[in-house]
N, C-alpha and C positions, 0 to 999 in steps of 0.2 A: 440488628445491623452490625456487621463486623467493624473492627477498628482498623485504622491505617497502620501498616507495619512501621515499626520504629525507625527502620532504615530509610523510609521515604517521608516526604519528598526530598530531592536534592537540588533545591532551588538555586543554591549558590553556584551551580555549574552552568547556569543559563543567564543570558542577557534578557531581562524582562523589563520593559519601560515602567517607571514608577507610576503606580495608580492603575495600571492596566490589568484586567483579569482576562487571561487568554484561554478561551475555550474553543480554539480552532486548530489545535495541534493535529487533529485528524485530517486537516487539509494542507497545512504547512507548519512544520515544527519551528520553534524559536531557535535563535542563534546560540549555540553553546559557547561559553566563554573560552577564549584561547583560539577559536577558529580563525579569527581575524589575524592574529599573530602568526598562526601556522601558514595561512595563505600568503601573508606578506613575506615570510621567510622563503616560501616556495617560489614566489614571483621574483624576489630580489636575488636570493642566493643561488637558487637552482636555475630558473629560466634566465635571470639576469647575468649571473657569473658563468654558468656552465653551458648555456645555450643548448645546442643539439646534443652535446655530450651528456646532458641530463637524463636522456633515455637510458643510458647505461649507469652513469655515476649515481643517479638519484632513484633508480628503480622504477621509473615511470612505466616502463613496459610491463612490469610485473604487477602493477597496481590492480588490474581487474581480478586477478587470482587472489592477491593478498587481501584486498577488501572483501572479495567474495567469501573468503574463509571467515571473516569477521561476521558477515551477515549469516552465513551458514550456522554459526553458533547460536543465533537467535531464533532460528526456524527449525531446529532439530535435524539439520542436514550434516552429513559428514564432510570433512575437509576435502577440497578438490572437486566438489559437486556443484559449486555455484560460481558463476562469473558475472562481471559487471559491465555495463556500457549501454549506450543508446537510450531510448525512451521505453516506457512500459508497453506502449502500443507496438513498437517494433518487436519486443520480446514476446508479446502475445502472438504476433504473426509467425515468428520463428518457431515457437513451441507448437502452435496449432498446425502449421504446415508439416512439421516433422511428425506429429502425431498421426495425421491423415495418411502419410506414407507408410506408417506401421500397420494400417488396416486398409490395404488397397481394394479389398472386396466390399467395403462399406462406404456409404456416401453421406451420412448424416452427422452434423455437429449439433450437439445438444447444449443449450444454455437456458437461462431463466430471465424473466423480465425485470428482475432486481439487479441484473448485472450492469456494470458501468457501460454507458453507451459506446465508448471507444472500443471495448472488447467486441461488442456486437458489430460495430462498423468494420473492424478488421476481419471478422469472420465473414461478413457480407461481401467485402471486397475480394477475399480469397475464394469464396464460392463462385463469384462472378468470373474471376480469372480462370478458375479450373474448368468450369462448365461440367460436362460429362455427368450431369444429374446430381451433382453435389447440392446439399441444402443445409440451411441453418434452421433448426427447430427450437422454438422458444416456448417454454412453459412457465407456469407460476412456480415460485420458489418452493412451495410446499409439495409440488408434484415431481420434483427433480428425480428423486430416487426411483419412484414407480414408473417414470417415463423412460428409464434406461432399459432398452431391450437389445435384441441381437441385430437391430438395424443401425445402432449408434456406433460410429467410428471413434468419436472422442467426446467426452463430457467436459465442457469449458465453463467452470463455475467460479465466481468470486465468493470467497468464504464469508465475508461480512458485507452486507448490503450497504452501499455508500449513502443511501437516503435514510434508512431506518435503523441500521445497525443490526438487523436480523442476521443471525449467524447459523450457517449450515453446520451439521455435524460431519466433520471431515472423514472420519472413519466409516460412518454409515454410507455416505455417498460413494466413497472410493470403493468400498466392498461391493456395492451395487453395480458400479461400472465394471469391475473386474469379473464379477459373476456373469455379466452379459458379454464379456470379451471385449469391452471398450477400453480405450486409453483415458486416463484421468489427468486433467490439467487444472490446477488451482491458481487463481489470482489472489495473492496475499496483500494487495494494496492496503487494506484496512485491518490486516492481521499482524503483519510483521512489526514487532515492538509494541503491540497492543494486547495481544492474547497469546498464551502459550501455544506453540505450533510444534508438531513433531512429524516432519516429513518422512523420516526413516520409518517410524511406526506405521504411518498411513500407507506406505508402499506405493504412493502415487508415482506416475511416470515423470510428470513435469510440474513445475511451479514457477510463477513469475511474480514480480512485485516492484513497487517504487520505494524510494528512500527519502523523499522529502516530507513525508507525513510524520509518523511516529519515530522515525529514525533520524530526523532533524538534519538531513543532508543539505538543505538549502534549496531554493527555487531552481527547478531544472536538474536536480541531482540525478545521477544515472540510475537506471533500473537494474534489476538482477534477474537471472534465470537459473533454475535448477533442473537437472535431469538425473534420474536414478542411474546408478553406475552402469548397469547392463544396457540401458537405453542410450546413455551418452556414448558408449563405445560403438554403437551401430547406427545412430541417427544420421539422417541426410539433411543438412541445412539448406533451406531454400535461398537464404541470403548468404551466399558463399563469399564472404568478405576476405580480404587479404590477410587480416590478422587471425582469421579462423583457419588459415592454411597451416600445414604441418611445419613449413619452413618459410615464413613470410619473406625473409631477405634472400632467399634463393631466387625469387622473382621468376618462378616457373610459369609458363603460359597456361597450364592446366591446374585446376583446383585439386588439392590433395588434403583431406581434412586432418586437422590436428587431433591428437588423442583426447578422448573424453569431452568434458564440457567446454574446453578451450575452443572447440570448433564452432561454438555459438558466439564467439567474438566476431565482430563485423569490421568496423573501421577503427581509426585511431582513437584511443581512449581520451576522454576529456579530463586532462590532468588536474586542472584547477578545481573543477567540481569534485573529482575523485579525492583530491587532497582534503577538501572541506568535509566530505563524507567520512573519510578515514579518521579524521580527528573527532568528528561528532560521535562516531561509534565507540570512542573511548569512554563516554559517559556511562556505558552499560557495564563497565567493569564493576563487579560486586553487586549488581542488581539481579535479584532472583525473579524470574518471570512469574512464579506462583505468587510471590509477594506483590508484584506489580498488578497481577490480575485481581487479587483480593482487594487492593487499594482502589482499583478502578471501579469495582463493583460497589464498594463502600461509597465512593464519591457520587456515582451515578444514582444509587438508591436514595441518597440524601437529597440530591437535586430533584428527582422525580417527586419525592414526598413533599418537599417544600413548594415546588411549582404547582402541583395539583391542589395544594391547600390555599394558595394565594392568587392563582391565575386561572379561574374557571373557564375562561374563553379559549384556553389552549387544550388541545386534545393529544394525548400521548399516542404516537404511532410506532414507537419502538416496542419490541416485545417487553412485557412486564417481567417476565421470567429472566433473571440475569444470566442464567445458564445458556440461554440462546440469544444473548445480546452482546455485541462487541463493546468497544470502549467509547461509545457515543450514545447520546440520547436525543431523540427528535420529537418535536411537537408540531402539530398542524394548526394553522391559523389562516383564515382567508386573506388577511393582510400581513402575512408572515414576512414578506420582503420588507415592507415599510417598518414593521416592528423590529426586525433585525437591524436595519439601518439606524433606528433610534437607539437601540442598545449599543451599537458600535460608537455612535456619537457620544454616548455616556461611558465609554471606555470598557465595555464588556464585549469581547470579540467572539462572535460565533459566525455562522454563515447560513445561507439560504439555498434550498434546492427546490426547483419547480416541481409541482405547481404551487405548493403552499407549506413547505416544510422548513421549520427553523431547526437548525442542526447545531449540537453542542458536543464537543469532544472533551473527554476526561483523561488527562495524562498525568498520572501520579508522580512522574518525575519532578514536576514543578507546580502541582496544584494540591491544595489542602482544604480542610473543612471551611476555614474562614473565607477562602476564595469562592467556594460554592455558595455560602450563605450571602456574601456580598453581591454575587451575581444574581441570586434570586431576589434580593432587595431591589436591585436596579430593574430587573425584568418586571417585578410587581408594579413598580412606579410607571414604567412604560405602558403597561396594560391598564392599570387602574386609572391613570390620568390621560389615557388615549394620546400619549405623546407620538405614537406612530401616525396619527391622523394629521399629517403635515405634508404638504406637497413636496417639500425638499427630500423627504424620506421615501417618496413613491417614485421618484425618477430613477429608472434602472441604470446601473453601471454595467460595463461590459463583463465584469467578473462579479458574480453574486455570492 
């Protein structure tokens, strides 16, 4: 088992409640220190003092591109290829519709049943809207590469499975798509800030992702969209918003796309959320993604080893091979929801995904060996003493 890099963790850069072991950064990252002050400064000094002049004085209008460049550096994309705004579902719709227009003679969107449901819902809605024989074809994750043939217009794949952490090989799948003449769209929701990503090397056409998980942008933080340079220059946005126009303040009656990725902007950027995200991305200064990946594997392997030794009722559903596993570990248990609620009540925070998956995220920015061992001790007590077998832990909350 590898050791944690000496540069990690950087716990002092995050607000973490005393006594809490937070294993849910794969769902919502913690608050970076200084973000509150940055938001206060923006609200009081910029919005408060400058009012509408803040769009020019404080660079609000340039935030989507500026923050996009910060995200680009974490996903192996060149400057000017990423823009921010809207939700991930909106960005999926934008990329998917643009990809279909690139292959007008094909009618099939390919995805897999490990994809996040919202991606599939957006594809289903687009297919219903378009008619004309368009279809969404869903296969098992293991069959994605072999299922890509000359009927596929676009392969829409989430690199890391939100339930199990199973990770697709980006280069293999992208090469299969291109060999068949298909467009490649990657969802990096569970990849950005968790595993090394090199979009330039992959040569994919599109990528999208959210920023409230491993990038710690806060609840509802804006999503990002990437388009390869040649694609960005020619793509036709289905959501032709005014800020994707070449000259928004010319107020022309007809749409004229902005150059490059800027045409994927839609409406007014969420300045407060973008300000929080921009500050949060500063914690990545000096963090090496290869070091982060090594630390993630170390923590995950330690967790798997200790849980399997002390909790025989739990079944590992994540890949055992760390090379094909993202930065999370999932165990199945018939009463997984109740067990997770018992864990949370004892200050170990993970989450649950239907039908029976207990999910734990490993973020080396603020987790170390001691955190993992303490979490295993609490989980062992929950399972050994059947603390989960309590009606109050079995009542389902709206968010699991």
